[in-house]
C-alpha positions as CSV (number, residue, x, y, z in Angstrom):
1,X,18.8,112.4,131.7
2,X,16.8,109.6,130.1
3,X,16.3,111.7,127.0
4,X,19.9,112.7,126.6
5,X,21.5,109.4,127.8
6,X,19.0,106.6,127.0
7,X,21.7,104.0,127.1
8,X,22.7,104.7,130.7
9,X,21.0,102.4,133.3
10,X,19.1,104.2,135.9
11,X,18.0,103.3,139.4
12,X,16.4,104.9,142.5
13,X,18.3,102.7,145.0
14,X,22.0,103.1,145.6
15,X,22.2,99.3,146.3
16,X,21.9,98.7,142.6
17,X,25.3,100.2,142.1
18,X,26.8,98.4,145.0
19,X,25.7,95.0,143.6
20,X,27.2,95.5,140.1
21,X,30.7,94.0,139.8
22,X,31.4,96.1,136.7
23,X,31.1,99.3,138.6
24,X,34.5,100.0,140.3
25,X,33.9,103.5,141.6
26,X,31.0,105.7,142.6
27,X,30.4,109.4,142.9
28,X,28.2,110.5,145.8
29,X,26.5,113.9,145.5
30,X,23.5,113.6,147.7
31,X,22.2,115.7,150.7
32,X,25.0,116.2,153.2
33,X,23.4,114.3,156.0
34,X,23.4,111.1,153.9
35,X,27.1,111.2,152.9
36,X,28.5,109.1,155.7
37,X,26.0,106.2,155.4
38,X,26.4,106.0,151.6
39,X,30.2,106.2,151.7
40,X,30.2,103.4,154.3
41,X,27.9,101.2,152.1
42,X,30.0,101.9,149.0
43,X,33.3,101.0,150.7
44,X,31.9,97.9,152.2
45,X,30.7,96.9,148.7
46,X,34.3,97.3,147.5
47,X,33.9,100.5,145.5
48,X,36.3,103.4,145.2
49,X,34.5,106.6,146.3
50,X,34.4,110.3,145.3
51,X,32.1,112.1,147.7
52,X,31.1,115.8,147.8
53,X,32.3,117.6,150.9
54,X,31.9,117.2,153.7
55,X,32.7,113.6,154.1
56,X,30.6,113.4,157.3
57,X,29.1,115.6,160.0
58,X,31.2,114.3,162.9
59,X,34.9,113.8,163.3
60,X,34.2,110.2,164.6
61,X,32.4,109.2,161.4
62,X,35.1,110.8,159.2
63,X,37.8,109.0,161.0
64,X,36.0,105.7,160.8
65,X,35.4,106.0,157.1
66,X,39.0,106.9,156.4
67,X,40.1,103.8,158.3
68,X,37.6,101.6,156.5
69,X,38.8,102.8,153.1
70,X,42.4,102.0,154.2
71,X,41.5,98.5,155.4
72,X,39.6,97.8,152.2
73,X,42.3,99.2,150.0
74,X,39.9,101.6,148.4
75,X,40.4,105.2,147.3
76,X,38.3,107.6,149.3
77,X,38.4,111.2,147.8
78,X,36.4,114.1,149.3
79,X,35.5,116.9,146.9
80,X,37.7,119.7,148.4
81,X,38.5,120.8,144.8
82,X,40.1,124.1,145.8
83,X,42.9,122.2,147.5
84,X,44.1,121.1,144.1
85,X,43.9,124.5,142.4
86,X,47.2,125.6,140.8
87,X,47.2,128.9,142.6
88,X,47.1,127.2,146.0
89,X,50.0,125.0,145.0
90,X,51.9,128.1,143.9
91,X,51.1,129.9,147.2
92,X,52.3,126.9,149.3
93,X,55.6,127.0,147.4
94,X,56.0,130.7,148.1
95,X,55.3,130.3,151.9
96,X,57.3,127.2,152.4
97,X,60.1,129.3,154.1
98,X,57.9,132.3,155.0
99,X,54.8,131.1,156.9
100,X,51.5,132.8,156.8
101,X,50.8,135.1,159.8
102,X,47.4,136.4,158.9
103,X,44.7,135.8,156.3
104,X,41.3,137.1,155.2
105,X,39.1,134.9,153.0
106,X,35.9,136.0,151.3
107,X,33.5,133.9,149.3
108,X,30.5,135.6,147.8
109,X,27.8,133.9,145.5
110,X,24.1,133.6,145.2
111,X,22.7,130.2,146.4
112,X,22.5,127.4,147.1
113,X,19.9,127.5,149.8
114,X,18.9,123.8,150.2
115,X,21.7,123.0,152.6
116,X,23.0,124.5,155.8
117,X,25.5,127.2,155.1
118,X,28.0,125.9,157.7
119,X,28.1,122.4,156.2
120,X,27.7,123.4,152.5
121,X,30.2,126.3,152.0
122,X,32.5,126.8,155.0
123,X,34.2,123.4,154.6
124,X,36.0,124.7,151.5
125,X,37.3,127.7,153.2
126,X,38.3,125.9,156.4
127,X,40.2,123.3,154.4
128,X,42.1,126.0,152.5
129,X,42.9,127.8,155.7
130,X,44.3,124.6,157.3
131,X,46.4,123.9,154.2
132,X,47.9,127.5,154.3
133,X,48.6,127.6,158.0
134,X,49.9,124.1,158.1
135,X,48.4,123.1,161.4
136,X,45.2,122.4,163.4
137,X,42.8,125.1,164.5
138,X,43.4,125.9,168.2
139,X,40.4,128.2,168.6
140,X,37.4,129.2,166.5
141,X,34.8,131.9,167.1
142,X,31.8,133.2,165.2
143,X,32.1,136.9,164.5
144,X,28.9,137.5,162.7
145,X,25.9,135.6,161.2
146,X,22.8,136.7,159.5
147,X,19.8,135.1,157.7
148,X,18.0,136.4,154.6
149,X,16.5,133.4,152.8
150,X,17.3,130.9,155.5
151,X,18.2,131.4,159.2
152,X,21.9,131.7,158.2
153,X,23.1,132.9,154.8
154,X,26.0,135.1,155.7
155,X,28.6,134.5,158.4
156,X,32.1,135.4,159.5
157,X,34.5,133.3,161.7
158,X,38.0,133.7,163.1
159,X,40.3,130.7,163.2
160,X,43.3,130.9,165.4
161,X,46.4,128.8,165.0
162,X,48.5,130.0,168.0
163,X,51.4,132.3,168.1
164,X,49.2,135.3,167.0
165,X,48.5,133.5,163.7
166,X,44.8,133.7,162.6
167,X,42.4,133.9,159.7
168,X,39.0,135.6,159.2
169,X,36.6,133.8,156.9
170,X,33.6,135.6,155.4
171,X,30.9,133.7,153.4
172,X,27.8,135.2,151.9
173,X,25.5,133.3,149.6
174,X,23.1,136.2,149.0
175,X,25.7,138.3,147.1
176,X,24.7,139.7,143.6
177,X,28.0,138.4,142.1
178,X,30.4,135.5,142.5
179,X,33.8,136.3,143.9
180,X,36.4,134.3,145.8
181,X,39.3,136.2,147.4
182,X,42.2,135.1,149.7
183,X,44.6,137.7,151.1
184,X,47.6,136.6,153.0
185,X,50.4,138.3,155.0
186,X,53.5,136.3,155.7
187,X,55.9,136.4,158.6
188,X,58.4,138.2,156.4
189,X,55.8,140.9,155.5
190,X,54.9,139.8,152.0
191,X,51.3,140.1,150.8
192,X,49.7,137.6,148.5
193,X,46.3,137.8,146.9
194,X,44.4,134.9,145.3
195,X,41.5,136.2,143.2
196,X,39.8,133.5,141.2
197,X,42.4,132.3,138.8
198,X,44.8,135.2,139.5
199,X,47.6,135.2,142.0
200,X,49.2,138.5,142.9
201,X,52.4,139.0,145.0
202,X,53.1,142.4,146.5
203,X,56.2,144.2,145.1
204,X,56.7,145.8,148.6
205,X,57.3,144.2,152.0
206,X,55.3,145.3,155.1
207,X,57.2,145.9,158.3
208,X,56.6,142.8,160.4
209,X,54.1,143.4,163.2
210,X,52.2,146.1,161.4
């Protein structure tokens, strides 16, 4: 960085950024377990904050930070970037009057292994699932987990939203290729598939209940 951006000030302590009045916003991309404390310090210093997901590792900390940002009048943005993908926006429009009944989500890639799989990769998929089903998870269960490089590098979970509405999420960070696929079935029997930047809508309708 010093070689490519010699004019950019550098520091090894985050407090240096908090103390500068000319810095209005900060981006926090540090180890997951440090997110909550750094976000709190930045907000208390009057900075707007973009933080990589997850915001915190407890619901209590996440709620407290959200309330702190509101009290200070600061923008707090968590990096759930897939929630802002145009394909997701299109899907949400298509299911507005035809809610999702079932979904299968799969994310395959190789790496990264320096963070816990559950905290590093599952937050994206869970956030997308909640956005698609439009409600809170009522029950969650682990279907499978396996370790290759670390104790857990591949796992599958089921998230249930009541009224026989559920989603299965598979994540594998030891896959030879990179692929992200979301397949949905709506109450009306339509099937939608989101594959990377492609969105496919079935030209047929399944019989509800099948």
